[in-house]
C-alpha positions in Angstrom: 0.0 0.0 0.0 1.2 3.5 -0.9 0.5 7.0 0.3 0.1 9.1 -2.9 -0.3 12.8 -3.5 -1.4 14.5 -6.7 1.6 16.5 -8.1 -0.5 19.4 -9.4 -2.5 21.3 -6.7 -6.2 22.0 -6.9 -7.5 25.5 -7.5 -7.7 26.0 -3.7 -4.0 25.1 -3.3 -4.6 21.6 -1.7 -3.2 18.4 -3.2 -5.5 15.4 -3.6 -4.1 12.5 -1.7 -4.7 8.7 -1.4 -3.5 7.1 1.8 -3.0 3.3 1.7 -3.6 3.0 -2.1 -2.7 -0.3 -3.7 -1.0 0.9 -6.8 0.6 3.9 -8.5 -1.3 6.5 -10.5 -0.1 8.8 -13.3 0.2 12.4 -12.1 0.7 11.3 -8.4 3.9 10.8 -6.4 4.6 8.4 -3.6 5.1 9.9 -0.2 7.8 8.0 1.6 7.0 7.1 5.2 10.0 9.0 6.5 8.7 12.3 5.1 6.7 14.2 7.6 3.3 15.4 6.5 3.1 19.0 7.9 0.3 20.3 10.0 -1.2 22.1 6.9 -1.4 18.9 4.8 -2.9 18.7 2.1 -2.3 22.5 1.8 1.4 22.1 1.1 4.1 22.8 -1.4 5.8 19.6 -2.6 9.0 18.7 -4.5 9.1 15.5 -6.5 11.7 13.5 -8.3 10.9 11.3 -11.3 12.8 8.0 -11.1 15.1 7.1 -13.9 16.6 3.8 -14.9 20.4 3.3 -15.5 20.0 4.5 -19.0 18.3 7.8 -17.9 14.8 6.7 -19.1 11.7 7.3 -17.0 10.6 4.5 -14.8 7.0 3.3 -15.2 5.1 1.2 -12.7 1.7 -0.1 -13.7 1.7 2.3 -16.7 2.3 5.3 -14.5 5.4 7.5 -14.6 6.9 6.8 -11.1 7.6 9.9 -9.0 8.5 10.2 -5.4 8.1 13.2 -3.0 11.4 14.5 -1.8 10.1 17.4 0.2 6.8 18.6 1.8 6.6 22.1 3.2 3.7 24.0 4.9 2.1 26.4 2.5 2.3 30.1 3.3 -1.2 31.5 3.7 -1.9 35.2 3.2 -2.7 37.3 6.3 -6.3 38.2 6.8 -5.5 41.9 6.0 -3.9 40.9 2.7 -7.0 39.2 1.3 -8.5 41.1 -1.6 -12.0 42.5 -0.5 -13.4 41.6 -4.0 -13.0 37.9 -3.1 -15.1 38.2 0.1 -17.8 40.7 -1.0 -20.7 38.8 -2.5 -23.0 40.3 -5.0 -26.1 41.5 -3.1 -28.3 41.0 -6.2 -27.3 37.3 -6.4 -30.2 35.0 -5.7 -29.5 32.1 -3.4 -29.7 28.7 -5.2 -33.0 27.0 -5.4 -32.9 24.2 -2.8 -34.1 21.6 -5.4 -31.3 22.7 -7.8 -28.8 22.4 -4.9 -30.1 18.9 -4.1 -29.7 17.9 -7.8 -26.2 19.3 -7.9 -25.2 17.5 -4.7 -26.8 14.3 -5.9 -24.9 14.5 -9.1 -21.7 14.9 -7.2 -22.5 11.9 -5.0 -23.2 9.8 -8.1 -19.9 10.9 -9.7 -18.1 9.9 -6.5 -19.9 6.6 -6.4 -18.8 5.9 -10.0 -15.2 6.8 -9.1 -15.3 4.4 -6.1 -16.8 1.7 -8.2 -14.1 2.2 -10.9 -11.4 2.0 -8.2 -12.9 -1.1 -6.7 -12.9 -2.7 -10.2 -9.2 -1.9 -10.6 -8.4 -3.4 -7.2 -10.3 -6.6 -8.1 -8.4 -6.8 -11.4 -5.1 -6.2 -9.7 -5.8 -8.9 -7.2 -6.7 -11.3 -10.0 -3.4 -10.5 -11.7 -1.5 -11.1 -8.4 -3.2 -14.5 -8.0 -2.3 -15.5 -11.5 1.3 -14.5 -10.9 1.4 -16.4 -7.7 0.0 -19.5 -9.4 2.6 -19.2 -12.1 5.3 -18.9 -9.4 3.9 -21.9 -7.5 3.8 -24.0 -10.7 7.4 -23.1 -11.5 8.5 -23.9 -8.0 6.6 -27.1 -7.7 9.8 -29.1 -8.0 10.9 -28.3 -4.5 11.0 -24.5 -4.6 9.3 -22.3 -2.0 5.5 -21.9 -2.3 4.2 -18.3 -2.4 1.1 -17.6 -0.4 
């Protein structure tokens, strides 16, 4: 299992992260256990290193370009006095959202998340099947007295 962080930050400055994820993903970097996640995580600045093989080529694992976090630093937040007033003043003429529209919007977001979870679950099942096939192949090749993989 791996702790992953999306290399590119979101609009709000946070980095999406997956803790205990079973495989690598393109656009994400592995967070080594020895790197401290700051108290502002996931609102952090990160540095990553893309791993290269002996010939200088990018290393890919599971089809994803392999990157590793080399540094995590707390993000500097602006002082309250430095925040632009235009970001906090709301248009007085703006009508609040219709509750039914808001329910539909939130329901749509939930459905999108459920599809994402379902897709991730399908990937996990597929990876487990591949692992079992590989274990069977190893067991078959070791059946003449080699060690059995469980």
